[in-house]
N, C-alpha and C positions, 0 to 999 in steps of 0.2 A: 466579279464585276458587279457594280451597283446598278443593275438594270433598271431597277424602279425609279432611281434619281434620274438616270438618263432620259427614260420615257417622260417622266413628269416635267423636265426642264424643257424638252422638245415640245410638249404638249401646251404648257402654260406660258412659255416663253419663246415662241417660234421666231421672233425677231432678234434673239439674242445668240451670238456665236459661241457655241460651247467648244472651248479649246481644251483638250486634254494634255496636261503637263506630263509628257511620257519619258522623262530622263531615266526612270528605273525600268523601263520595258525594253525588251528586244524587239526587232522588227516582227518576228514570229509572234511574240506575246500581244502585239498591237493589232493583229488581224481580227481577233474577235470583236474589239471595240470598233473597227471599221464595219464590220457585219452588223453591229448593234446601231449603227447610224452615225457614229462619230467621224467627221471627215476633216476635222481641224486638229492639228497636233502642235504643241508647243515644246521646242528642245532648248537647252541651254548650254550645250556642250558641242562646240563646232565638229570635232572629229567624229563623235558619237552620232550627230545628226546626219553627216554626210555618208557614214556607213549604212544607218537605218533607210535613208532616202534611196540609196542603190539597192538594197535588199527588199524593201517593201514595194511589191508590185501592186499599188493601188492609187486611184486618182484621188489624192488628199491634198489640203492646203497645209503648207508648213509655215509655222510662225516661230521666230526666234525670240525667246523670252528671257534669255540669260544676259548677263553683262558680256558685252562684245569687246574684247581686247583689240586694240588697233592693229597688232601684227596678225590677228586672225582674220580680219574683214575680207582680205582678198580671196581667201578660201571659201567664205561663205556667202557673199554678197550677191552672187549670180545664182546661188541655189535655193535661197529662202524666198518664200512669197510674201511674208509680212514681217516687219521688224518692230519689236515692242519696245526696245531698250536704246533708243537715241537719248543719251544721258549727259552728253557733254559737247561742247562746240567743236573740239578737236575730231570727234567721230562724225559729226555733221560734214565736216571739211573732207575727211577720209572716205566716207561713203559717196559723197558727191564726185570726188575724184575718181573713184573706181567703177562706179556704175555706169552702163551705157544706155539704160533706160530708167525712168523714174520708178522708184520702189515705194510702195505703200508703207507708211511708217508711224508709229506712235512716239510721241515725245514724252520721256519718263521724267516724273517729278518725285521729289522726296517729300511726300506729303506727311510723313510721320516725323520727320526731322531727326531720324535716328542716325548717328554716325556710321552705322554699319550698313545703311542702305545707300544705294546709288540714285542719281537723278538731279535734275537742275533743281534750284532753290525755287519755291512758289513765289518769293518776293522779288525775284530778279529775271524778269521776262525779257527786257531789252536785248541782251546778247543772244537769247534764243531766237527771237523775231528776226534780228539782224542777220544771223547765221543762216537761218532757213530761207530768208529772201535771196540769199546768195548761193543757194544750193537747188538748182533746178532738177537734179536727179533725186531729191528727196520728195516725195508726195505726202505731205503730212495729213494723216486721216483722222488723228485723234490724239488723246493723252492717255498715259498709263501711270498708275501708282499702286503702292503696296501699303496697306494700313499696318499699323504696330500690332503685335501678338498681345492682345490684352482682353480680360473678360469684360471690360468696360465698353459696352456696345455705343455708348453715347460718343466716346472718343473715336472709335471707328467710323461712326456716321459722320462726325465732324470732319475727319480727314477725307472721307469720300467727297463730302460737300466742297471741300478745298479744291478737289480735282475737277468737280463739276464746274465750279467758278472759273478755273483756269481753262477749261474747254471753252466756255462762253467767251471769255476774254480773247483767246487766240482765234476763235472763229471769226472775230471781226477783222482779224488780219489775214486769215486764210479761209476761204470759204469751203474748202474740202475738209476741214478739220471739225468733224461732228460727232466723233465716237469716243467711247470710254472703255478702256481696258482695266477693269478693276473687279476685285472679287476673287477669292480663293477659297480653299476648302473650309476654312473656319469662319469665313465672313461673307460667303457668297450670297446669303440671303439679304444682308444689309446692302450690299452692292445692287441687288436686284430692285430694292425699295428705292435706291437712289438713281436708277436709271441706267445702269451699266448696259453696254452693247457687246461686251466681250468678257466672258468668264474664263479664268485659267484655273482648271481644277485638276488635281493629282490624286493625292492620298484618298480622298472620298470616293472616287470613281473606282478604286481598287477594291473598296470593301464589299464583302458579299451581302 
């Protein structure tokens, strides 16, 4: 466990939500991290998440940070606390149909423009806005994006700037949309510089 990083982030960035990407951990292996002060966990596999939620007897906030297949929405949508991967209009419609109360959600954008990544196009906001305005069961609280894996820090910074700009634009339409889910193990320091409110860290928190 990277205890020093956990303590540093909590001390220096108390307003930033530290989400541990826990897909490689069992419920039992997650317990020391809860004891260390992590109370937000991000899962990206529906069945594994449901199993861990049943097994982990702790008061934690569950974030779903993986791509959510339409056929899996029904299984997870009343179990998760925050959804980070609203990445297509069809998913907005499905979640809105299945939820009985509004769910906090981040709208995912493909800020790196890589074909392998999911998310709305940053240049095509109209369908996003239209769909969200017709989906009262989705409570949009922010935007989410993943920068490309590159040693070029200026490229990463520029992609995070794009996400910040998207947040600012969408906030004019949705007053509740004020947060940024960006920053992972290799680029969290840049995300912090750019004002992220939610870090999604995995591997780096596992290091001794």
